[in-house]
N, C-alpha and C positions, 0 to 999 in steps of 0.2 A: 510881096508885102501883104500883110493882112490888116484889116481895120484895128485900131487900137482899142483895146477893152481892158480896163484896169481890174475888172472883177476877178478875184482869186489869183492874181499874179503877184508873186513875191519877187520883186526885182532885186538883184544883187548889184551893187555898185563898188567899184574899186576904192580901196582905202586911200588912194592917192588923188581921188576926185576932189577938186576945189572949185568953188564958184558955180556949181550946178550944171555945167556943160560937160556932161560925161555920158558914157554909154551904160545902159542898164541891160543886164542879162537875166533871163529867167528860163526855167525848165517847165515844159508843159508836155507830159507824156514822153513820146519819143522825139520831141522837137525842142530846140533851143531858140528862145526869142531874144531879139536885141531891139532896144529902143533908145532914143535920145532924151536925156533927162531935161534938156533945155527946151524941148518941144514935146511935152507929155501927151498932147492930143494928136501927135503926128503918127506916121505909119510905124509898123513893127516888122522887122525882118524875121523870117522863120527859116531854120535850117534843121535838117535831120542830125541825129547825134553823130553819125559818121562824118558828115560834112564839117560839123563843129570841131571834131577831134583833129581833122586834117588841117583846119584853119589854125588851131592852137599850136599844132606841131610846126607849122610855118612861121608863126610868130616866134616861138622859142628858138628857131634856127636863124631868125633875122631876115626872113624872106621879104618882109614888108618895111624894113627899116628906112628905105628911101622914100616912103610915102609922106612921113611927117617931118 
């Protein structure tokens, strides 16, 4: 986790986000950042692009369906 800094970060939020409790995603260089929109001053997760691609592939294959 890295300290949250809003400067020059353009967060992308899902079109299905309702009520402000969503995950924000942004790209900074070779890293993908994730943050919690309901806690804007909270920590930011940081992943390299390959890690992010592997995660997305798992989401698309249903690897995490049992979590929610």
